[in-house]
C-alpha positions in Angstrom: -6.2 -16.7 0.1 -4.9 -13.8 -1.8 -1.6 -13.9 -3.6 -0.1 -11.3 -1.3 -1.0 -13.1 1.8 0.6 -16.4 0.6 3.7 -14.4 -0.5 3.7 -12.8 3.0 3.4 -16.2 4.7 6.2 -17.8 2.6 8.4 -14.8 3.4 7.8 -15.1 7.0 8.5 -18.9 7.0 11.7 -18.3 5.0 12.8 -15.5 7.5 12.2 -17.8 10.4 14.1 -20.7 8.9 17.0 -18.8 7.8 17.3 -15.8 10.4 15.2 -16.9 13.4 12.0 -15.7 14.8 13.1 -12.3 15.6 13.6 -11.4 11.9 10.1 -12.5 11.1 8.7 -10.5 13.9 10.5 -7.4 12.7 9.3 -7.9 9.2 5.8 -8.1 10.4 6.1 -5.0 12.5 7.6 -3.0 9.7 4.9 -4.2 7.3 2.3 -3.2 9.7 3.8 0.3 10.3 4.2 1.1 6.7 0.7 -0.1 5.8 -0.7 2.5 8.3 0.2 5.7 6.3 -2.7 7.3 4.7 -3.4 10.7 2.9 -6.2 13.0 3.2 -9.8 11.7 3.0 -10.6 11.3 -0.7 -7.2 10.8 -1.9 -5.9 7.3 -2.5 -2.7 6.3 -0.5 0.0 5.0 -2.7 1.7 3.1 0.2 5.2 3.7 -1.6 7.1 2.7 1.4 5.2 -0.6 1.8 5.8 -1.2 -2.0 9.3 -0.6 -1.7 9.8 -2.7 1.5 8.0 -5.6 0.0 9.5 -5.4 -3.4 6.3 -4.6 -5.1 7.7 -1.6 -6.7 9.9 -3.8 -9.0 7.0 -5.0 -11.0 5.0 -3.4 -13.8 1.2 -3.4 -13.1 -1.7 -2.4 -15.3 -2.2 0.9 -13.5 1.4 1.9 -14.1 1.0 1.5 -17.9 -2.4 3.2 -18.5 -2.8 5.4 -15.5 -4.9 5.1 -12.4 -8.5 6.4 -12.6 -7.8 8.3 -9.2 -5.5 10.9 -11.0 -8.2 11.8 -13.9 -9.8 15.3 -13.8 -13.2 13.8 -13.0 -11.8 12.2 -9.9 -10.2 15.4 -8.7 -13.5 17.4 -9.1 -15.3 14.9 -6.9 -12.5 15.2 -4.4 -12.9 18.9 -4.1 -16.6 18.5 -3.6 -16.0 15.9 -0.9 -13.6 18.1 1.0 -15.9 21.0 0.7 -18.8 19.0 2.0 -16.6 17.8 4.9 -15.6 21.2 5.8 -19.1 22.6 5.7 -18.2 25.0 2.8 
């Protein structure tokens, strides 16, 4: 399993043991809700709310240091072409 899945299972187990089943169910519902927000087609979603909720925003990742490929000028040119094609322009 992935690391995030194991962390979520562990967090759910801990919540159930410490605060009861209702807290674990609320955590799952909030997690599912926050993972559904997306941007326009062609733009990657950052899921800032989900990262904040799960605490993932407190760690420094590779993309944070060197930049994400999706923010490069070449990617943005492809985004414009994708949207023009989608809109029939």
